[in-house]
Each structure stands twice: as C-alpha cells, then as structure tokens.
C-alpha positions in Angstrom: 0.0 0.0 0.0 1.5 3.3 -1.1 0.5 6.9 -0.7 1.5 10.1 1.0 1.4 10.7 4.8 -2.2 11.1 5.9 -3.7 9.0 3.1 -5.1 6.3 5.4 -2.4 3.6 5.0 -1.8 3.1 8.7 -5.5 3.3 9.6 -6.1 0.4 7.2 -3.5 -1.8 8.9 -4.8 -0.8 12.4 -8.3 -1.7 11.3 -7.1 -5.2 10.4 -5.5 -5.7 13.8 -8.6 -4.1 15.5 -6.4 -1.6 17.3 -8.4 1.5 16.6 -10.4 3.0 19.6 -13.9 1.8 19.5 -15.4 5.0 20.8 -13.9 7.2 18.1 -13.9 4.9 15.1 -16.3 2.7 13.1 -15.1 -0.1 10.9 -17.5 -1.3 8.2 -17.1 -4.2 5.7 -15.4 -7.5 6.3 -11.8 -8.6 7.2 -11.4 -12.3 6.3 -8.4 -14.2 7.6 -8.2 -17.9 6.8 -12.0 -18.0 6.4 -12.8 -16.1 9.6 -14.2 -12.6 9.8 -11.9 -10.8 12.2 -14.5 -8.1 12.8 -16.9 -10.7 14.2 -14.5 -12.2 16.7 -14.8 -11.5 20.5 -11.8 -9.7 22.0 -10.4 -12.8 23.8 -10.3 -14.6 20.4 -8.7 -11.5 18.8 -5.9 -11.6 21.3 -5.0 -15.1 20.1 -4.8 -13.8 16.5 -2.7 -10.7 17.3 1.0 -11.6 17.4 0.4 -15.2 16.4 -1.5 -15.3 13.1 -1.1 -11.6 12.3 1.9 -9.6 13.5 2.6 -6.0 12.9 5.7 -3.9 12.7 4.8 -0.4 13.8 5.9 2.9 12.3 7.6 4.4 15.4 9.8 1.9 17.2 10.4 4.0 20.3 6.7 4.5 21.1 5.8 0.9 20.4 8.5 -0.6 22.7 7.9 -0.5 26.4 10.6 1.6 28.1 10.3 -0.3 31.4 11.2 -3.7 30.0 14.4 -5.0 28.4 14.2 -5.8 24.7 14.9 -9.5 25.4 11.8 -9.7 27.7 9.6 -8.0 25.1 10.5 -10.4 22.3 10.4 -13.4 24.7 6.8 -12.3 25.8 5.5 -13.0 22.3 7.0 -16.5 22.3 5.8 -17.3 25.8 2.2 -16.1 25.1 1.7 -18.0 21.9 4.1 -21.0 21.9 4.6 -23.8 24.4 8.2 -22.8 25.4 10.2 -22.6 28.6 11.9 -19.3 29.5 15.3 -20.7 28.6 14.0 -21.8 25.1 12.4 -18.4 24.6 15.7 -16.6 25.5 17.7 -18.8 23.1 15.1 -18.2 20.3 15.1 -14.4 21.0 18.9 -14.2 20.7 18.7 -16.1 17.4 16.1 -13.6 16.1 18.2 -10.6 17.2 21.2 -12.1 15.3 18.9 -12.7 12.3 18.0 -9.0 12.2 21.8 -8.1 12.5 21.9 -6.7 16.1 25.6 -6.9 16.9 26.6 -8.9 20.0 23.0 -10.0 20.5 23.5 -12.2 23.6 25.0 -9.3 25.6 22.2 -6.9 24.5 19.4 -9.2 25.6 19.1 -7.4 28.9 19.3 -3.8 27.6 16.5 -1.3 27.5 15.1 0.4 24.4 16.7 3.8 25.1 20.2 2.2 24.7 19.5 1.5 21.0 19.6 3.8 18.0 16.4 4.5 16.0 17.4 2.0 13.3 18.4 -0.7 15.9 15.0 -0.3 17.7 13.3 -0.8 14.4 15.2 -4.1 14.0 14.1 -5.2 17.5 10.5 -4.5 16.4 11.0 -6.6 13.3 12.5 -9.5 15.4 9.4 -9.3 17.7 7.0 -9.5 14.8 8.8 -12.4 13.2 9.0 -14.4 16.5 5.8 -16.5 16.2 6.2 -17.0 12.4 2.8 -15.3 11.5 0.6 -16.1 8.5 0.3 -12.4 7.8 2.9 -9.8 8.5 1.7 -6.1 8.4 4.8 -4.0 7.9 4.0 -0.3 8.5 7.0 1.7 7.2 9.4 -1.0 8.6 12.5 0.3 6.8 11.9 4.1 7.2 14.3 4.4 10.1 16.9 2.1 8.5 20.0 3.0 6.5 20.3 1.5 3.0 22.6 -1.4 3.9 20.3 -2.6 6.7 17.2 -1.8 4.6 18.5 -4.3 2.0 19.1 -6.9 4.7 15.7 -6.5 6.3 13.9 -6.7 2.9 15.9 -9.9 2.2 15.0 -11.2 5.6 11.2 -10.6 5.0 11.5 -12.3 1.6 13.3 -15.3 3.1 10.5 -15.6 5.7 8.0 -15.6 2.9 9.8 -18.4 1.2 10.4 -20.5 4.3 7.1 -20.0 6.1 4.7 -18.9 3.2 4.0 -15.7 5.1 1.9 -13.0 3.3 3.2 -9.5 3.7 1.1 -6.3 3.7 3.8 -3.7 3.1 2.9 -0.1 3.9 5.5 2.4 2.6 6.0 5.6 0.7 9.4 4.4 -0.7 8.7 3.5 -4.4 12.2 1.8 -4.6 11.1 -0.6 -1.8 7.7 -1.2 -3.6 9.6 -2.1 -6.9 11.7 -4.5 -5.0 9.2 -6.4 -2.7 5.7 -6.0 -4.0 3.8 -8.4 -6.3 0.7 -6.2 -6.3 0.3 -2.5 -5.3 -2.6 -0.4 -4.0 -2.2 3.4 -4.3 -4.1 5.4 -1.7 -5.0 9.1 -1.7 -7.0 11.0 0.9 -8.4 7.8 2.4 -9.5 6.2 -0.9 -8.0 3.5 -3.0 -7.3 5.3 -6.3 -5.5 2.5 -8.2 -4.7 -1.1 -7.8 -2.8 -3.7 -10.0 0.3 -5.7 -10.5 3.4 -3.7 -9.5 5.0 -3.6 -13.0 1.7 -2.3 -14.4 1.4 0.4 -11.8 5.0 1.5 -12.4 4.9 1.5 -16.2 1.2 2.1 -17.0 -0.1 4.0 -14.0 -3.4 5.7 -15.0 -4.2 7.9 -12.0 -2.5 11.4 -12.0 -1.5 10.9 -8.3 0.3 7.6 -9.1 2.2 9.4 -11.9 3.0 12.3 -9.5 4.3 9.8 -6.9 6.7 8.1 -9.4 7.9 11.5 -10.8 8.9 12.7 -7.3 11.4 9.8 -6.8 14.9 11.2 -7.1 17.2 9.4 -9.5 20.9 9.1 -8.8 22.9 11.2 -11.2 19.9 13.5 -12.1 21.6 16.5 -10.3 24.8 16.3 -12.3 24.0 19.4 -14.3 23.1 21.4 -11.2 26.2 23.0 -9.8 26.1 24.3 -6.3 28.0 27.5 -5.6 31.7 26.8 -4.9 33.1 28.1 -1.7 36.4 29.2 -3.2 37.3 30.2 -6.8 39.5 27.5 -8.5 42.8 29.1 -9.4 44.9 28.0 -12.3 48.4 27.5 -10.9 50.1 28.1 -14.2 48.5 31.4 -15.0 47.5 32.6 -11.6 44.0 33.3 -12.9 40.7 32.1 -11.6 39.1 29.4 -13.8 35.7 29.8 -12.1 33.7 33.0 -11.8 31.9 32.9 -8.4 29.5 35.5 -7.1 30.9 37.3 -4.1 27.8 36.4 -2.1 28.4 32.7 -2.6 32.0 32.6 -1.5 33.2 32.2 2.1 36.3 34.3 2.7 39.3 32.2 3.8 39.4 34.1 7.2 35.7 33.8 7.8 35.1 31.9 11.0 32.7 28.8 10.7 29.4 29.2 12.6 30.0 25.7 14.1 33.4 24.2 14.9 33.6 20.7 16.3 37.1 19.4 17.3 38.0 15.8 18.4 34.5 15.1 19.8 34.4 11.9 21.8 31.5 10.2 23.6 31.7 6.8 25.2 28.9 5.0 27.2 29.8 2.7 30.1 28.4 -0.8 30.3 27.6 -1.8 33.9 27.2 -5.4 35.0 27.3 -7.5 38.1 25.7 -7.0 41.5 27.5 -3.7 42.2 27.1 -2.3 38.7 30.8 -2.2 38.0 31.9 -0.9 34.6 32.5 -4.0 32.4 33.0 -2.3 29.1 32.4 0.8 27.0 30.5 1.6 23.8 32.7 3.9 21.7 29.8 5.9 20.2 31.7 8.8 18.8 35.5 8.9 18.5 37.6 12.0 17.6 35.0 13.6 15.2 36.0 17.0 13.8 34.3 19.3 11.2 33.5 22.9 10.5 30.1 24.2 9.3 29.8 27.7 7.7 26.7 29.9 7.5 24.5 29.0 4.6 26.2 25.6 4.2 24.8 22.0 4.4 27.0 19.3 5.9 25.8 15.8 5.7 26.6 13.2 8.3 26.0 9.7 6.9 26.4 6.2 8.1 24.4 3.1 9.1 22.2 2.9 12.2 24.2 2.7 15.4 27.3 4.3 14.0 27.1 7.4 16.2 25.4 10.0 14.0 22.6 11.0 16.4 25.0 10.9 19.4 27.2 13.5 17.5 24.1 15.7 17.0 23.0 15.4 20.7 26.6 16.0 21.9 26.7 19.3 19.9 23.5 20.4 21.5 24.8 19.2 25.0 21.7 17.0 25.4 24.3 14.4 26.3 27.6 15.6 27.8 30.7 14.8 25.5 33.7 13.1 27.2 36.3 15.1 25.3 36.7 17.6 22.5 35.3 21.1 21.9 32.2 22.5 20.3 32.3 26.2 19.3 29.2 28.1 18.1 29.7 31.6 16.8 33.0 31.8 18.6 31.6 30.6 22.0 32.7 27.4 23.6 29.4 25.5 24.1 30.9 23.0 26.7 31.9 25.9 29.0 28.4 27.6 29.1 26.3 27.7 32.2 22.6 26.8 32.3 21.4 30.4 31.4 23.9 30.8 28.6 23.0 27.4 27.3 19.4 28.4 27.0 20.4 31.5 25.0 22.7 29.4 22.7 19.8 26.9 22.0 18.0 29.8 20.3 20.6 29.8 17.6 21.1 26.0 17.3 17.9 23.9 17.0 17.4 20.2 16.5 14.9 18.2 14.6 14.7 14.8 16.3 14.5 11.4 14.6 11.3 10.2 16.3 8.6 12.8 15.9 6.1 11.2 18.3 8.6 10.9 21.1 9.7 14.5 20.8 6.2 16.0 20.9 4.3 16.4 24.2 1.1 14.3 23.9 -0.7 16.7 26.3 0.0 19.8 24.2 -1.8 20.8 21.0 0.5 21.2 18.0 -0.2 25.0 18.1 1.1 25.2 21.7 4.1 22.9 20.8 5.2 25.2 18.0 4.6 28.4 19.9 6.2 27.3 23.2 9.9 27.9 22.2 9.0 31.2 20.6 7.2 32.4 23.8 9.9 30.8 26.2 12.6 32.8 24.5 10.4 36.0 24.6 10.7 36.6 20.9 7.2 38.1 20.7 3.7 38.3 22.2 1.1 35.5 22.2 -0.7 37.2 19.3 2.5 37.3 17.3 3.1 33.6 18.2 -0.3 32.7 16.7 0.7 34.3 13.4 4.1 32.6 13.5 2.5 29.2 14.1 0.1 29.7 11.2 2.9 30.8 8.9 5.1 27.8 9.9 2.3 25.3 9.4 1.7 26.7 5.9 5.4 26.5 5.1 5.6 22.8 5.9 2.5 21.8 3.9 -0.1 21.7 6.7 -3.0 24.1 7.4 -3.5 26.7 10.2 -6.8 25.2 11.2 -4.9 22.1 12.6 -3.5 24.1 15.5 -5.9 22.7 18.1 -5.2 19.0 17.3 -3.0 16.8 19.4 0.0 14.8 18.1 -1.8 11.4 18.1 -4.3 12.8 15.6 -1.6 13.1 12.9 0.2 10.5 10.7 3.9 9.9 11.2 4.9 12.1 8.2 2.7 14.9 9.4 4.2 14.8 12.9 7.7 15.1 11.4 6.5 18.3 9.6 5.3 19.7 12.9 8.7 19.1 14.4 10.4 20.9 11.5 7.9 23.9 11.9 8.8 24.0 15.7 12.5 24.1 15.0 12.1 26.9 12.3 9.9 29.1 14.6 13.0 30.4 16.4 14.8 31.4 13.2 18.0 29.6 14.3 21.3 30.0 12.6 22.2 26.2 12.8 19.7 23.3 12.5 20.8 19.8 13.4 18.4 17.7 11.3 18.5 14.1 12.6 16.8 12.0 9.9 14.4 14.9 9.5 12.9 13.6 6.2 13.2 9.9 6.6 9.6 9.5 7.8 8.2 11.6 4.9 6.8 10.3 1.6 8.6 11.3 -1.6 6.3 14.2 -2.6 6.4 15.7 0.9 10.1 15.0 1.2 10.8 17.0 -2.0 8.5 19.8 -0.6 10.3 19.9 2.8 13.8 19.8 1.3 12.9 22.6 -1.0 11.5 24.5 2.0 14.7 24.0 3.9 16.8 25.1 0.9 14.6 28.2 0.5 14.9 29.0 4.2 18.7 28.4 4.0 18.9 31.0 1.3 16.7 33.6 2.9 17.9 33.2 6.5 21.5 32.0 5.7 20.9 28.9 7.7 23.5 26.2 8.3 22.3 22.6 8.3 24.0 19.6 9.8 22.0 17.0 8.0 22.1 13.5 9.6 20.8 10.9 7.2 21.2 7.4 5.7 
C-alpha cells in the first residue's frame, strides 16, 4: 500500500488488527483471515490472533517498545504467550532472532533497555518481535523508514526469506517507491483515504493511470539526475600556471578564507559505560563517537551519513549538549558550548535547534501542536502571544499543513505529518544552525521534496547552516 502521509495507509492496517479506539472509530465491511471474519471475533479470540496469526511492525519503534522492559523480555513475551516454550528456550530463540536482524553482540544486548539502542536498531528489534511467532500475515507499517540503505536491504531480504520459508503473506505499507519495486507483487495506491488505483506492481510503475500515481513516481529522485546542477563553490578555483581564476563565483556565494565557521567541532568523543554484576561495575564501554572533527559555515549544508548505530545521532546530541561529551570542543559563533552555564546554554539553543529522529517521542502528547510550535517562541520571549499565533500559522503553511490544525493533538496526525510539525517548531525560532536528525526519513517522496525545497529556501533567505544527519 503506497500513498502520501495522511492518506489512510496506517489506519487500514490498524483496522485489520482491530487496534483503533472503539469510541472514536467505526469499521465497516469484512476482514477475512483464513475464512474467519476478524470483525466478528470477540476480544479474547482476537488476542490469540494478534502476534500469532497476524503480526505488525509499527511505524515508530520507540513509542511501540515498552521503556520499562528489556528488549529481550519484550521479544520473549510474544513467544511465551503463543508458543509452548520454557523461559530458557524463549531466550535462546530471542537471541537467534536478534542475530537474524543483524543486532551486533545480540546475547550481551538481551538485557538492555530500548533507550540504549539507536532508532534503526530499535526498528530491527520490532521486526524481530513481529517475526517471533512466524505469523501467517505480517503487516509492515513503514518498517524500513528508520533504517540505512545497507540494513534496509538486509531487512527486505529477511522478509523475503521468511515468505519463502514460512509462506507468510506481507502487507507492506510504505512511501518508498524503490522498496515497492523490490518487494511488492501487487500495489494499491491510496490518496486521501481512498483506493485510487490497484494492480500488478510492473503495471502500476509502467502504466499507472491515475494522475496521483504518476506524480508519486515522478517525485522519486534518480541518482545522477543532479549532475547538471552545480552548487556555488566556496572558493574560486585558481589555475596554478597562469594565476588566474578558472571559475567565476559570485561574491555572495564565497566564504572568505578568514571567515570563521558558525559551528566548529574538534575531536568530539563520547563513550557509554556498560555496567554489569551486583555492584554495577563498569565491564565495558561503547565507543559511540571517537575523535570527530568538522567545520560548518553559515548557509552551508554538511551531511553526516552512516548506518544505524554508527554514532550520527549521538554526535548531534553532543553538539546540543543533550548528552555531555567526554572530550573535544564545540564552538558556536566563537563561543565554547561546553563551557556555558545553564542560562547561557538556553540562549545558545535559540541559535542552534534540533529536529529529532522520532517525531512522536519529541512532541508532548498533552499539548496541541499550536502550543508545541509556539512554546519555544514564547519561552525565548521573541514576541507576544498574538504574534506567536501568526508565526504558528505561517510555519504550518510552510511545511504543507493548514493553520486550522493548531488545536489538534500529536496522536491525531500521521507519522509524516508529525515530522513536519517538528520541522515547523525548529524553524519558529529562526535559528542559525539546524541539526536535522533523519528529518525527512519519515516523509513520503512528494512531501520529502517539498520539505527539502522549503529547507533550501529558508537556508537561502535566513542564511541557515544545516547539519544533515541521514542514511
């Protein structure tokens, strides 16, 4: 099932699992699984179906894992509930599943909590949990969104292998047309809650009839398509033989050699201690970030790439001092961030903002999205409450949402829409540097293009610097 965020893809899958709130939703029609109508089953029968016959990989791994239980316990629970297994057998099977989804040193990570894993690794834990009881139907709601391309390939191979071994059917919900081309036999295109086109995948790709289908395919970036587009060079290229400049560069696009970068990171290091035993002694260390150095100039975009768990997000958080680095220096506009006190740190955060990887976990569920976007603006005393209302409306328009959504809560939006709300919140302060941690990974191709164009426009108008963390 493909379509943009908010088109009804996830609602369709939640309806099949009967996970929608009964008081606020009404499901009509039939959902037949192996000859049984799931809508007619009593709740105690439905509990036997969930996780056993039908398993689901949810879109946001942090919010669908319980933070109070270790990941080993959470995967074992599915096995103990549905299979006649002892605790020791369940543990051995869980470790095998974790190795299957490429979690490094799986046995030692069995007793760790979800917050100790990166976004991509949490997604792999969710996949292991869904595969545990070898379901007849696997509903995969954006299962590879948070994963880098190498792991994405491995997970798709893993799902295909499971299909071959167990004869599992897969309902794959995604906005990534590349993934659709690789895994899907048949494709349904959804738009604004309706099924606009359905057919064999090759037919949809080559002979798509609906204008929306064609628009979705046209929005997919092709490698090498940007070759003719030359970004402004920072320095003119000088011919050594003649001493003349070979490239004419506009003055506005050059950065003078003595211009100080807006962000300077030198030998940044962050290690996490691993405690074990009765007294919690340090038994090892995870070297998350080791001697990372880079400069970022105003109006420039620097990309930080690598697979999940390689230390990208930790680097971004250490720059913001959301986690304290062990060594190195971070300098923003000539000020040493690591030497700032609490008050100065608040002031600094006005010029350096972060868009987090998991939009649901970074929005307060008790605040409307209007309040969430206005809060930093009002906290930093950048204007009155009336001005904040105008800023919120303007920001929502800029990220492709409408101002009449201000009184809704985060749970009323799709994953992609929540990501756009987080981008609007970060932009409300007009920062000089934005640390964008997988800021467009949850967005469908059409919105992704729209948001990246928005970010490039804002970069040009506000001279923003982006540290773009992505896979």
